[in-house]
N, C-alpha and C positions, 0 to 999 in steps of 0.2 A: 517452438522449443519442444523437443521431444525427451521424455525421461523414461527409463526402464524401471519398472516397479513389480517385483515378484515376477509372475509369468505375463505382465501386461506391458505394453508400450502406451504410455500416457502423452498425449500431444496437447499443448496449450498454446492458443493462438488468437490473434484479432480478427474478427470478421466484420470490419466496418461498413460493408455494403449490404449486409443482410437486412431486409425489411419483414417485419412481422405480417404474417397472413398474406404474403405475396407468393405468387406461383413462379416468379421470375429468379428467385434466389438460386444461386449456383449449387449450394449445398443444403441438405435437410438435416434437421436435428430431431433426435427422438424427444428430447425435452428443452423447453425455452422457459426460462424464468424471467420474469419481470414484475414490477409493480403494477397490478391490475388498475389502481387509482388513476394511473398516468397512461393507460392503454390508447386513449385518444392521441397521445403524443408519440406514437410508436415509431414515427419517422425520424424523431429527434434525440433518441437515446444517444448520451454522450459516449459510452462505451458498451462494445459487445464482444465479451470474452467467450471463446469456445473451448470446450475440453473434448477430446476424442480419445477413446481407448480401444486398443485393438490386442487381440490374442491370437498369437500364431498367424500374424499379418491380416486378421480379419477383424473388421470394425464391429464392436460388439455393443458399444454404447456411445452416445454423443449428448452434449448438452451446451446450450448457449445462455449466457447470463447478460442481461441488458439493464444498464442503470444510467441514471442522470448524475451529474455532479462533475468534480474536478477529474481530468482524465488521468488514467493509469495505464502503463505499458506492461508488457510481459517481459519478465527478467527473472534470474536466479533468485530474486528476493521478493517476488510477487506472489508466490505461492510455495506451498509445503505439502509434502506427501509422506504419511506415515500412518500405521494401524489401519490399513485399508480405508483411508480418508484422504481427501484432498482439501486443504485451505487456500482460499484464493482471494486477494484483494480486487475488488471491483468499484472504482470511483471511492466513495467515503464508507463502503461496506466491505465486510469480510463474509464470505460464504464458506460453509463446510459441507461437502457432499461426499457420498459413500462411494467406494471403489469396489466392484467395477460398474454398479448400476447406475452411478451418478444421480441417485435420489437424493433430494435435499434433506441434510439433517438440520441445518440451522442457518440462519443468516442474521447479521447485526450491523446497525450502523455505529461506527465509531467516530472518527475526526468530522467536524461539520463540513469541511470542504473536500479533501481527499486523503487517501492512504498511500504513501509512496512505497515503502518497503516493509517486509516483515522478517523478523529474525527469531530463530529458536533459542530459548533462554531457558535452561533447565527443563522443566516439564511444561513450560508455558511459552507464549509469543511475546516479543516486543514489537509494537507496531509504530513506524515512524510516519506520524501524520503531518499535515501541513500545519496545524495549529497546536496539536498536542502529541506527546508521546505517550503510549498505553502499554501497560502490561496485562495481558489477558490469559486466560485458562483455554485449554483446547476446547472447552465447552462455550466459549465466547463471553465469560463472565469478567468484567473489568477488576483486576486487582488494585491498580493504581494508575493515575494519569498525571501528566505534568506539562504545564505550559509555561513558555519563557515570556521575555519582553515583546518579542516579535515572531514572525512565522518561522518554521525550521526549514527555510531555504537561505543559503548564504551568498550575499551578493559578491564577496570577494574570493570565491572558489574554494572555501575551506570545506572539508568534509564535515557535514552537519552533525553525523551520528556515527559514532564509534564505540564499540565495546572492546574495552581493554582493562587488564589487571583487576577483574571484578568490579568495573565501574562503567558507567556509560558517559561519554564526553560528547557534549552538544554545543554547536554554535548556531545561534539565530542569524536573522537576515542582516542585523547591524553587528554581528560578530561578537555579540556578548557571549561569554563562555560559561557553561555549566557542567558540573560533574555530579552525577547521581549514583547511589548505590542500587543494588538490584531490588531493593525494596522501595524505591522512589524518594528516597531521602536526599537532600542536597547537602553534598558534601563541600563543593566549592561553588561560589557565585562571583565571577570575574566580570564586571560590567567593562565595556569597551572604553578605553580613555582615548579621547581625541585630543591631541597636543594643541594648546593655544599659542598661536604664533603672535609674537609681539612685533608689529610692524612700525617702522619708523615713518615719522611724517615726512612729506616730501622734502621739506627744508632742512630735514636731519641727514639725507642720504649723502650729501657731500660734506658733512661736517666732520 
């Protein structure tokens, strides 16, 4: 995915075949970020997201972020660019890098499993995680978090996360509905109701 920002072209992509310290990689990156505590598992990173910055069609910086955890993809809501910074979700972490150098400003773990999407909300971000919903500042400080009765994936195809009318409407796996205000307060909590069918005994069917 390519985005124009100021005088730069910012490309964000997956590079699943990249291997740390290998000479056989098709692409070289100026910076590679990973948890050094797990360097021995460098072949098994779950996700490898790359950022490439060009100016006047010339590549001026590149970085690869390698992480373990629940898989994340590249989409309109997986990263955000503003104020000469890029914020990007990688597994259960969020990274903030400077543009155009791609120097790391900060990184922080949020959800225990994975972060699906991020949304701009006023001067902050809302992060849709698998277990929790977070509101964070641009510096990565958690303002509030909210967890429901189940994970934030809906089995019935409902949109799990919608911002509407100054509220956040959520559906969990079992379709329990929650409505929050922007301060993380619960306005509505609507548990899913499963109708109880009264079944006739076999001898009553023909009565």
